[in-house]
C-alpha positions in Angstrom: -86.5 108.5 -115.6 -84.7 107.2 -118.7 -82.7 104.7 -116.6 -86.0 103.4 -115.0 -87.6 103.0 -118.5 -84.4 101.2 -119.8 -84.4 98.9 -116.7 -88.1 98.1 -117.3 -87.3 97.3 -121.0 -84.4 95.1 -119.9 -86.6 93.1 -117.4 -89.3 92.7 -120.0 -86.7 91.4 -122.5 -85.4 88.9 -120.0 -88.9 87.6 -119.3 -89.5 87.3 -123.0 -86.3 85.4 -123.5 -87.1 83.0 -120.7 -90.5 82.3 -122.3 -88.9 81.7 -125.7 -86.3 79.3 -124.3 -88.9 77.4 -122.3 -91.2 77.1 -125.4 -88.4 75.9 -127.6 -87.1 73.3 -125.1 -83.5 74.5 -125.5 -81.3 73.4 -122.6 -78.0 74.9 -121.7 -75.2 73.5 -119.6 -72.5 75.1 -117.5 -69.6 73.0 -118.5 -66.1 74.4 -118.5 -65.0 76.0 -121.7 -63.0 73.9 -124.1 -60.7 76.0 -126.4 -61.3 75.5 -130.1 -59.8 77.2 -133.1 -61.3 80.6 -133.7 -63.7 80.8 -136.7 -63.8 84.2 -138.4 -66.2 85.3 -141.1 -66.6 88.4 -143.1 -62.8 88.7 -142.8 -62.5 92.1 -144.6 -60.4 94.3 -142.2 -62.5 97.0 -140.5 -60.8 99.8 -138.6 -62.7 100.0 -135.2 -62.6 101.2 -131.6 -62.3 98.5 -128.9 -65.1 99.0 -126.4 -67.0 97.4 -123.6 -70.6 96.7 -124.6 -72.0 98.4 -121.6 -70.1 101.6 -122.4 -71.8 101.7 -125.8 -75.2 101.2 -124.1 -74.5 103.9 -121.6 -73.5 106.5 -124.3 -74.8 105.3 -127.7 -74.6 108.7 -129.4 -70.9 108.8 -128.8 -70.5 105.7 -131.0 -73.1 106.5 -133.7 -71.7 105.9 -137.2 -68.5 104.4 -135.7 -67.1 100.9 -136.0 -66.7 99.1 -132.7 -65.1 95.8 -131.6 -65.9 93.9 -128.5 -65.6 90.4 -127.1 -68.7 88.8 -125.4 -70.3 85.7 -124.3 -73.0 84.5 -126.7 -76.5 83.9 -125.3 -78.7 83.3 -128.2 -80.0 84.4 -131.5 -83.1 86.7 -131.2 -85.7 88.5 -133.2 -85.6 91.6 -130.8 -85.6 94.8 -132.8 -86.1 93.3 -136.2 -88.5 95.2 -138.6 -88.6 98.3 -136.4 -88.9 101.0 -139.1 -86.7 103.7 -137.5 -83.7 101.3 -137.5 -84.9 98.8 -140.1 -83.3 95.4 -140.4 -85.6 93.0 -142.2 -86.3 89.7 -140.4 -86.1 87.9 -143.8 -82.5 88.9 -144.1 -81.2 89.4 -140.5 -81.3 87.9 -137.1 -80.3 89.5 -133.8 -77.7 88.3 -131.3 -78.0 88.5 -127.6 -74.8 88.7 -125.5 -74.1 88.5 -121.8 -73.9 91.8 -119.9 -70.2 92.4 -119.3 -70.9 94.0 -115.9 -72.7 90.9 -114.4 -70.7 87.7 -113.9 -72.6 85.7 -111.4 -75.7 85.0 -113.5 -76.9 85.2 -117.1 -78.5 88.6 -118.0 -78.6 89.5 -121.7 -77.5 93.0 -122.8 -80.8 93.5 -124.6 -80.4 97.2 -124.8 -77.7 96.6 -127.5 -79.4 95.5 -130.7 -76.8 93.5 -132.7 -77.7 92.3 -136.2 -76.1 89.7 -138.4 -77.2 88.4 -141.8 -79.1 85.1 -141.6 -76.7 83.7 -144.1 -73.8 84.4 -141.7 -75.7 83.2 -138.6 -76.4 79.9 -140.4 -72.7 79.2 -140.4 -72.7 79.3 -136.6 -75.8 77.3 -135.6 -73.7 75.3 -133.2 -73.2 78.3 -130.9 -74.5 77.8 -127.4 -74.9 80.1 -124.4 -71.5 81.0 -122.9 -69.5 80.5 -126.1 -66.9 83.3 -126.6 -67.4 85.6 -129.6 -65.8 88.7 -131.0 -67.9 91.2 -133.0 -66.8 94.2 -135.1 -69.7 96.2 -136.3 -71.0 99.7 -137.0 -73.4 101.5 -134.7 -75.9 102.6 -137.4 -78.7 104.0 -135.2 -79.6 105.1 -131.7 -83.3 104.6 -132.0 -85.1 104.4 -128.6 -81.9 105.6 -127.0 -80.2 102.2 -127.7 -77.2 101.3 -129.9 -78.1 99.4 -133.0 -75.1 97.5 -134.4 -74.7 96.0 -137.9 -72.1 93.2 -137.7 -69.2 93.5 -140.1 -67.0 90.7 -138.8 -68.0 87.8 -136.5 -65.4 85.5 -134.8 -66.0 82.5 -132.6 -63.2 82.5 -130.1 -64.1 79.4 -128.2 -67.0 77.0 -127.7 -67.8 75.4 -124.4 -69.0 72.1 -125.7 -66.9 71.8 -128.9 -66.0 68.1 -129.4 -63.0 67.0 -131.4 -64.1 64.7 -134.2 -60.7 63.1 -134.8 
């Protein structure tokens, strides 16, 4: 039953994302990735466990109060989960990040079950991110509200950007 409910939540989130994208007029391209120097922020070293995002989603309580590190494909910034009192991250200070599911490669499906939060100040340093850009996140799973992992980003690294142009 829980998997059925999570699947319904995931489908609803995908529909909401599609609506948000269509209303904002954002367009994405599928160009080949161009390697760019990695941009790391919040560089304080954080001891963490390397994980696959879907492993954390499948067993969030195993990672509660632990620091995790994972690579992912960026999809977009999102307001999903903000201001939810049991796992409060205020929308004035934070923004969410949606990443591509690591278990689906033939089309874009966000891993909406994992709530990932970064400060707005930090996100503003990366406004040029586009769908498909490669990122690395280290963060702490601070809650398992609604049976989902809620992650507070400690370090955020842009590994590569698909449409990065050299300005030489």
